[in-house]
Phi, psi and omega in degrees: 000112186299126177085355183261350186074005180261136179271139171301132174261135171241120176274121170295130174212172179270193184261136170294157177314317188290336184271350185268133183254128170299126183094341179297147177242136175244124176270105187266118183231153002287172173280185180230122175273132182272128180242164181301322180295325174307306185298309181292318180298311180296306180304314178302307183299318178268021176054028179268109182262017178303130184298335183298337186261335201235336185243104182302314188293308175309307179309317184295347179264359180258162190307332180270349179066013174197171186294150177246142171302139172302123182305325180290333176291321183291310180304305188300313180301319176300305178307315175305317179296339181279342196300306185295334178272332188241315181247358183301107179083353186246354177269128174277306187200145171270132185265328180181165174226137182216178177048045186269127180224153176233077184284357176207148177291157167249125180248162173308122183100351176284155180249125177272123168246134191242148171225154179220133184255130172277118185269324187193157175204155177198149177284144186294134180277348181235001179227090175306140183077010176227157178214161180266116179246133178250132183221153176244121172268132181234122175253128181240146174275188184296334183274000182084006182290139172281122183257337185198140176224150174209150174257134179226138176243127184228149176269124185238152170286137165285155185290141173288154191307327188279337178292325182290312188296321176294329186279341184299136180307331179269357179277336179087001184278154178250113179287000000 
């Protein structure tokens, strides 16, 4: 507040249904560099004993010649990278994931960069104040190669009146 000596507080949050635009692309930064520790821990926690993730000697004899990052780590990290920018505090529930693909491997030392495109949205017919948003997550490595894609459907809150007012350009607020 200018002149009052009080600093304005801004709470980090995602975007409400009303703030999301179909066709908009959100680039989530920073990226996340995949480590051997990530792979071993994630694979162990999820009880995935696939030798392609855990056994270096075996993996050397396979087509990629080295261990591959667990693809579920890649998917989880893509969705996680979007949270602070899109769904933090504005998500009611995740409804589903579909069209998941891993067109190229992620290797130890690769950096995963995620972007999210809003594909569609509509108000919920059964849940007032909420809407259904369909988004596509795309993961690329440090060379820009697409390593993963997923379509995600989420139930999102509509903005409370004060959030929309504070986000308006002429209100001087920061969403």
